[in-house]
ZAMARGU-4260 file (C-alpha; in steps of 0.2 Angstrom, whole numbers, plus 5000, padded with zeros to 4 digits):
<rodrens>
0) 4994/4923/5045 | 4995/4936/5059 | 4986/4924/5071 | 5001/4912/5070 | 5012/4925/5076
5) 5001/4927/5092 | 4999/4908/5094 | 5018/4906/5093 | 5022/4919/5106 | 5008/4913/5117
10) 5013/4895/5117 | 5031/4899/5120 | 5026/4911/5134 | 5037/4924/5126 | 5023/4937/5126
15) 5005/4939/5132 | 5000/4956/5126 | 4999/4961/5108 | 4996/4977/5097 | 4986/4973/5082
20) 4985/4986/5068 | 4981/4991/5050 | 4967/4981/5042 | 4956/4980/5057 | 4940/4984/5049
25) 4939/4968/5039 | 4930/4952/5036 | 4940/4937/5043 | 4937/4918/5040 | 4932/4907/5055
30) 4931/4889/5051 | 4915/4887/5063 | 4906/4903/5059 | 4912/4908/5042 | 4916/4926/5038
35) 4916/4938/5054 | 4921/4955/5057 | 4937/4957/5066 | 4932/4958/5084 | 4920/4943/5084
40) 4934/4934/5074 | 4947/4938/5087 | 4935/4932/5101 | 4933/4915/5092 | 4952/4913/5090
45) 4955/4917/5108 | 4942/4904/5112 | 4952/4892/5101 | 4968/4896/5110 | 4960/4890/5126
50) 4953/4906/5134 | 4938/4901/5144 | 4932/4919/5147 | 4933/4931/5132 | 4927/4949/5132
55) 4930/4965/5122 | 4931/4983/5128 | 4931/5000/5121 | 4927/5017/5128 | 4911/5019/5117
60) 4902/5002/5120 | 4910/4997/5136 | 4911/4978/5139 | 4907/4967/5124 | 4904/4948/5127
65) 4904/4936/5112 | 4887/4931/5106 | 4886/4920/5091 | 4868/4925/5087 | 4873/4943/5086
70) 4887/4938/5074 | 4875/4929/5063 | 4863/4944/5063 | 4877/4954/5056 | 4881/4941/5043
75) 4863/4941/5037 | 4863/4960/5036 | 4879/4959/5025 | 4871/4945/5015 | 4886/4933/5017
80) 4876/4918/5022 | 4865/4907/5011 | 4847/4910/5008 | 4833/4897/5004 | 4817/4899/4995
85) 4800/4896/5002 | 4784/4900/4994 | 4793/4912/4982 | 4800/4921/4997 | 4819/4922/5001
90) 4824/4918/5018 | 4841/4917/5027 | 4846/4900/5035 | 4846/4898/5053 | 4862/4898/5063
95) 4863/4880/5065 | 4858/4877/5046 | 4871/4889/5041 | 4885/4880/5051 | 4880/4864/5042
100) 4881/4872/5026 | 4898/4880/5030 | 4904/4862/5034 | 4898/4856/5017 | 4906/4871/5008
105) 4922/4866/5017 | 4920/4849/5011 | 4920/4841/5028 | 4909/4825/5029 | 4896/4825/5042
110) 4901/4817/5058 | 4919/4818/5054 | 4931/4832/5061 | 4917/4838/5073 | 4929/4842/5086
115) 4937/4854/5074 | 4921/4861/5067 | 4909/4861/5082 | 4919/4874/5093 | 4909/4877/5110
120) 4904/4894/5114 | 4914/4904/5126 | 4908/4910/5143 | 4894/4897/5143 | 4895/4891/5160
125) 4907/4902/5169 | 4907/4909/5187 | 4922/4919/5193 | 4916/4926/5209 | 4900/4929/5200
130) 4908/4943/5189 | 4896/4939/5175 | 4881/4943/5186 | 4888/4959/5195 | 4896/4963/5181
135) 4905/4973/5169 | 4889/4976/5159 | 4883/4988/5172 | 4899/4999/5172 | 4899/5014/5161
140) 4910/5013/5146 | 4923/5026/5151 | 4939/5019/5159 | 4934/5023/5177 | 4943/5018/5192
145) 4929/5005/5195 | 4932/4997/5178 | 4951/4997/5181 | 4948/4988/5197 | 4937/4975/5189
150) 4951/4972/5176 | 4964/4970/5189 | 4954/4958/5199 | 4950/4948/5183 | 4968/4947/5177
155) 4974/4942/5195 | 4963/4926/5196 | 4969/4908/5192 | 4952/4900/5189 | 4951/4903/5171
160) 4961/4909/5156 | 4955/4926/5151 | 4956/4933/5133 | 4953/4952/5133 | 4952/4963/5117
165) 4953/4982/5118 | 4949/4990/5101 | 4948/5008/5096 | 4964/5009/5107 | 4967/5027/5101
170) 4952/5032/5112 | 4961/5028/5128 | 4979/5029/5123 | 4980/5044/5110 | 4996/5050/5103
175) 4996/5066/5114 | 5009/5073/5125 | 4997/5074/5139 | 4999/5056/5142 | 5016/5058/5151
180) 5015/5043/5162 | 5008/5052/5178 | 4992/5046/5186 | 4983/5062/5187 | 4966/5056/5180
185) 4957/5040/5175 | 4963/5040/5157 | 4981/5042/5162 | 4979/5028/5175 | 4971/5016/5163
190) 4985/5020/5151 | 4998/5016/5164 | 4989/5000/5168 | 4989/4994/5150 | 5008/4997/5150
195) 5010/4988/5166 | 5001/4973/5160 | 5014/4970/5146 | 5028/4967/5159 | 5017/4958/5172
200) 5024/4941/5171 | 5010/4934/5183 | 4998/4938/5169 | 5009/4928/5157 | 5010/4914/5170
205) 4991/4913/5171 | 4990/4911/5152 | 4979/4927/5149 | 4980/4935/5133 | 4977/4954/5129
210) 4975/4961/5112 | 4976/4979/5109 | 4968/4985/5092 | 4970/5001/5082 | 4970/5005/5063
215) 4985/5017/5063 | 4999/5015/5075 | 5002/5034/5073 | 4986/5038/5082 | 4992/5029/5098
220) 5005/5034/5111 | 5022/5029/5106 | 5026/5021/5123 | 5015/5007/5117 | 5022/5005/5099
225) 5040/5006/5106 | 5037/4994/5121 | 5048/4978/5117 | 5036/4968/5128 | 5021/4971/5116
230) 5024/4963/5099 | 5017/4973/5085 | 5006/4962/5074 | 5000/4968/5057 | 4983/4962/5051
235) 4987/4963/5032 | 4977/4965/5017 | 4971/4949/5009 | 4982/4940/4997 | 4976/4933/4980
240) 4971/4916/4988 | 4961/4924/5002 | 4952/4936/4989 | 4948/4921/4978 | 4941/4911/4992
245) 4930/4925/4998 | 4924/4928/4980 | 4920/4909/4978 | 4911/4909/4994 | 4900/4924/4989
250) 4896/4914/4973 | 4893/4897/4982 | 4880/4905/4994 | 4871/4914/4981 | 4855/4907/4973
255) 4855/4900/4955 | 4854/4914/4942 | 4855/4927/4955 | 4862/4945/4951 | 4877/4940/4963
260) 4881/4925/4953 | 4879/4934/4936 | 4890/4948/4942 | 4904/4936/4947 | 4903/4926/4931
265) 4913/4911/4926 | 4928/4903/4936 | 4940/4913/4925 | 4931/4929/4928 | 4931/4926/4947
270) 4950/4923/4946 | 4952/4940/4936 | 4942/4949/4950 | 4953/4941/4963 | 4969/4947/4953
275) 4963/4964/4950 | 4957/4968/4968 | 4975/4969/4975 | 4975/4983/4987 | 4957/4980/4991
280) 4951/4971/5007 | 4937/4959/5008 | 4925/4972/5014 | 4929/4982/4999 | 4927/4967/4988
285) 4910/4964/4996 | 4905/4982/4992 | 4910/4979/4973 | 4900/4963/4972 | 4884/4970/4980
290) 4885/4986/4969 | 4887/4976/4953 | 4873/4964/4958 | 4861/4979/4963 | 4865/4986/4945
295) 4863/4969/4937 | 4880/4971/4929 | 4896/4961/4926 | 4911/4967/4936 | 4922/4975/4923
300) 4940/4979/4923 | 4936/4998/4923 | 4924/4995/4938 | 4938/4987/4947 | 4951/4999/4943
305) 4940/5014/4948 | 4935/5007/4964 | 4953/5001/4969 | 4960/5019/4964 | 4947/5027/4975
310) 4948/5015/4989 | 4967/5017/4990 | 4966/5036/4989 | 4953/5037/5003 | 4963/5025/5014
315) 4979/5035/5012 | 4971/5052/5010 | 4980/5055/4994 | 4997/5049/4999 | 4997/5034/4989
320) 4990/5030/4971 | 4990/5012/4963 | 4987/5009/4945 | 4988/4994/4933 | 5002/4991/4922
325) 4998/4975/4912 | 4997/4984/4896 | 5015/4988/4897 | 5021/4970/4899 | 5026/4969/4880
330) 5033/4986/4878 | 5052/4991/4878 | 5062/5005/4884 | 5080/5011/4880 | 5093/4997/4879
335) 5101/5000/4895 | 5084/5001/4904 | 5079/4984/4896 | 5094/4976/4902 | 5093/4982/4920
340) 5074/4977/4921 | 5078/4960/4914 | 5092/4957/4927 | 5080/4962/4941 | 5066/4951/4934
345) 5078/4936/4933 | 5084/4940/4951 | 5066/4940/4958 | 5062/4924/4948 | 5077/4915/4954
350) 5077/4922/4972 | 5094/4930/4969 | 5093/4946/4979 | 5110/4952/4974 | 5102/4955/4957
355) 5087/4963/4965 | 5090/4981/4972 | 5082/4988/4987 | 5081/5005/4978 | 5084/5012/4961
360) 5087/5030/4957 | 5082/5037/4940 | 5092/5052/4935 | 5090/5065/4921 | 5081/5080/4914
365) 5062/5082/4916 | 5052/5073/4903 | 5064/5058/4899 | 5051/5045/4905 | 5056/5041/4923
370) 5038/5036/4928 | 5036/5026/4912 | 5052/5016/4915 | 5046/5013/4933 | 5029/5007/4927
375) 5038/4996/4914 | 5049/4989/4928 | 5033/4984/4938 | 5025/4976/4922 | 5040/4966/4917
380) 5042/4959/4935 | 5024/4956/4938 | 5023/4968/4953 | 5010/4981/4957 | 5014/4999/4953
385) 5011/5012/4967 | 5016/5031/4968 | 5020/5039/4984 | 5017/5058/4986 | 5025/5070/4998
390) 5017/5082/5010 | 5018/5097/4998 | 5010/5086/4984 | 4994/5081/4993 | 4991/5098/5000
395) 4976/5098/5012 | 4969/5080/5008 | 4973/5074/5025 | 4964/5069/5041 | 4971/5075/5058
400) 4965/5062/5070 | 4977/5065/5084 | 4976/5084/5083 | 4995/5086/5084 | 4998/5094/5067
405) 5006/5079/5060 | 4992/5073/5048 | 5004/5069/5034 | 5015/5058/5045 | 4999/5049/5050
410) 4993/5046/5033 | 5010/5041/5027 | 5011/5028/5041 | 4995/5020/5034 | 5001/5021/5016
415) 5017/5012/5021 | 5008/4999/5030 | 4997/4997/5014 | 5012/4996/5003 | 5019/4981/5014
420) 5001/4973/5012 | 5001/4974/4993 | 5019/4968/4991 | 5027/4963/4979 | 5026/4981/4973
425) 5036/4994/4965 | 5035/5011/4973 | 5038/5027/4963 | 5044/5043/4971 | 5044/5057/4959
430) 5055/5072/4961 | 5063/5064/4976 | 5072/5080/4980 | 5055/5087/4985 | 5054/5074/4999
435) 5065/5086/5009 | 5065/5105/5008 | 5080/5115/5003 | 5094/5118/5016 | 5088/5136/5019
440) 5072/5129/5028 | 5073/5127/5047 | 5078/5109/5053 | 5062/5106/5061 | 5053/5108/5044
445) 5065/5096/5036 | 5060/5083/5049 | 5042/5086/5046 | 5043/5084/5027 | 5054/5069/5027
450) 5047/5058/5041 | 5059/5045/5048 | 5046/5031/5045 | 5048/5033/5026 | 5067/5032/5028
455) 5065/5017/5039 | 5053/5008/5027 | 5066/5010/5013 | 5080/5004/5024 | 5070/4989/5030
460) 5080/4974/5024 | 5066/4962/5027 | 5057/4970/5013 | 5071/4966/5000 | 5064/4957/4985
465) 5046/4962/4989 | 5047/4981/4988 | 5058/4990/4975 | 5059/5009/4979 | 5061/5020/4964
470) 5066/5038/4966 | 5066/5050/4952 | 5075/5066/4951 | 5082/5079/4939 | 5091/5088/4953
475) 5101/5076/4963 | 5112/5090/4969 | 5098/5095/4981 | 5092/5078/4985 | 5091/5074/5004
480) 5108/5068/5009 | 5100/5053/5019 | 5095/5045/5002 | 5114/5043/4998 | 5115/5031/5013
485) 5124/5015/5007 | 5111/5002/5002 | 5096/5013/4998 | 5099/5019/4980 | 5115/5010/4975
490) 5108/5006/4958 | 5106/5021/4947 | 5100/5023/4929 | 5103/5039/4919 | 5089/5044/4907
495) 5093/5057/4894 | 5085/5066/4879 | 5084/5053/4865 | 5095/5052/4849 | 5088/5054/4832
500) 5083/5036/4829 | 5074/5035/4845 | 5065/5052/4842 | 5059/5046/4825 | 5053/5029/4832
505) 5043/5039/4845 | 5034/5050/4833 | 5031/5035/4821 | 5022/5027/4836 | 5011/5042/4840
510) 5007/5045/4822 | 4999/5028/4818 | 5000/5016/4804 | 4990/5025/4792 | 5001/5041/4790
515) 5018/5033/4792 | 5022/5031/4774 | 5017/5048/4769 | 5029/5057/4781 | 5048/5060/4780
520) 5051/5058/4799 | 5070/5060/4797 | 5069/5077/4790 | 5057/5082/4804 | 5066/5074/4819
525) 5083/5067/4813 | 5093/5083/4812 | 5103/5092/4825 | 5090/5106/4827 | 5079/5094/4837
530) 5093/5087/4848 | 5087/5089/4866 | 5069/5086/4863 | 5063/5074/4877 | 5051/5060/4875
535) 5038/5071/4883 | 5041/5085/4871 | 5038/5073/4856 | 5022/5068/4864 | 5016/5086/4866
540) 5022/5090/4848 | 5011/5076/4841 | 4997/5081/4851 | 4998/5099/4845 | 5000/5092/4827
545) 4984/5083/4829 | 4975/5098/4835 | 4982/5108/4820 | 4975/5094/4808 | 4958/5095/4817
550) 4958/5114/4816 | 4960/5112/4797 | 4946/5099/4796 | 4958/5085/4792 | 4956/5067/4800
555) 4975/5063/4798 | 4991/5072/4804 | 5002/5077/4789 | 5020/5081/4788 | 5016/5100/4788
560) 5006/5098/4804 | 5021/5090/4813 | 5033/5103/4806 | 5022/5117/4811 | 5021/5110/4829
565) 5039/5108/4830 | 5043/5125/4824 | 5031/5132/4836 | 5036/5122/4851 | 5046/5130/4865
570) 5054/5118/4878 | 5051/5120/4897 | 5070/5122/4899 | 5084/5131/4890 | 5097/5121/4882
575) 5109/5127/4896 | 5097/5121/4909 | 5094/5104/4901 | 5113/5102/4899 | 5115/5106/4918
580) 5102/5093/4923 | 5110/5080/4911 | 5127/5083/4918 | 5121/5081/4936 | 5114/5064/4931
585) 5130/5059/4922 | 5140/5064/4938 | 5130/5052/4949 | 5133/5037/4937 | 5146/5024/4944
590) 5145/5012/4928 | 5144/5015/4910 | 5130/5002/4909 | 5119/5015/4918 | 5120/5027/4903
595) 5111/5026/4887 | 5120/5016/4873 | 5120/5031/4862 | 5122/5049/4868 | 5119/5065/4859
600) 5134/5075/4853 | 5133/5087/4868 | 5136/5073/4880 | 5149/5063/4871 | 5164/5074/4876
605) 5161/5069/4894 | 5160/5050/4891 | 5175/5041/4883 | 5173/5022/4881 | 5168/5016/4898
610) 5176/5031/4907 | 5165/5045/4913 | 5175/5061/4915 | 5168/5068/4931 | 5182/5081/4933
615) 5177/5088/4916 | 5158/5087/4921 | 5161/5096/4938 | 5170/5110/4928 | 5156/5112/4916
620) 5143/5112/4930 | 5152/5126/4939 | 5151/5136/4923 | 5133/5132/4920 | 5128/5135/4939
625) 5136/5153/4938 | 5127/5156/4921 | 5110/5150/4927 | 5112/5156/4944 | 5107/5140/4953
630) 5114/5133/4969 | 5118/5116/4974 | 5129/5110/4959
</rodrens>
């Protein structure tokens, strides 16, 4: 829990100022008041840590003081407290009745544990030079010199312990070069004051606590994120247990036979909803339940998938996509892929990180199933599947908060935090060579397209076993050199166009049971003329054969339909270009086990037993690069 990190630092007097980020627009569970939005929750937790004066501040609202009745008003608006029926009219419970109900929901007997449940309100009988009478409430919200003096006076007194929360930090400490550390105006002076607080040991000695809150650390000045005196604390997305607790809470407070209870369903259905909302915070789950209740519908898998996909896409502005992979759990890939996946799954199960790579590189020509194999890995290991997109893949689907032309980096920062929050997860990076432009582009553009926070995330050893990064490429010769750093993508799997038996099996799978016996698949796909067709090619051929059958007013695909589709099919790449990409993949391999068990004849001359003849591969690559007029080989 993120609060435990704060409490540990605070009690050890190792820090007194903290930077909270990521899932800050959220509902958090407080044992006295139930589910609260983040700021009231933090205020109550500062109170629980012993702060006798707690207040919040931002440049829009100014000073905010804790008021339980206001929190309860927000809870009733959100419909997250119980109702009672009187004369056929539904009413919300009073605050005190709600606290008694909450105690019952927690299972605490009346009169027992009251010192834990009945937390006294903060600021109830406080007088510090009558600051609460002259007070901050009359000061305008902007960080004026008067406000800064008040804060300075407050944090320099010894009478009471102060808990101060500054949210929407990006408003007063934006990621902008104008904040250079000088004291030319009020904003810069306040920014300097915040930095000074972190190193002021007298504040630590007095046991004051300062919480700085922002959603995206990219939006705030890097002097705060890089300050070793200010621990970065991530407010994560809820795990399965927290999601299930919230869902059960919504069910418990709803009336009998209410639309809310009907939409949530049985205990098994509530557990299913909790499982399928990975990547959705409690506020999002609340939206899902209310929408289903309003429509008087059950919460279906399709509904959850649609909401989750849209939620994540909006959150990351198109940088990240998450999709379910449960349907692949019983599927199989090529033999060498199955063995590699099983090793990884066993390593994760046994906690043997030597069997669990930090990153995997999938190599081979286009259409050989790199994304499918990654989804299969996620399904077999029970991990979430996420796809990360680069700046040139998301286009203009970005939001530029800081106005410094780094909108992709900002959204990537949020996406990487999101990835950490939904771990364990497999992250797929398609065409990883596009993560960095070609060497002909200026160096400054290279840096913008390949942000260091992506490299740092892949390099983060603390994520080992929780995140598996999978890069896919058909052109490793132009892959960013940084991805060759030791420890990033040491495990490599080569995916090549399938041999005859695999091609036949694929087409049988697509054709369906009813037409298998009537088609001679070997004559269609078992000859040398179809060597080089990829799995994607075979899927397209079947799709076109299906269209031919419909055009001729038939309900089933015939052998002639498939033959016509094969004869008409033109691959995306010439045989020479496909061989070029395949040899680039073979050159990257450092183990025969990384290659398919059976190879097409055109690749067999480069692999003899367990030996991969890279000298011969390089010679052939030079010939092909000259013929194809491509650079990089």
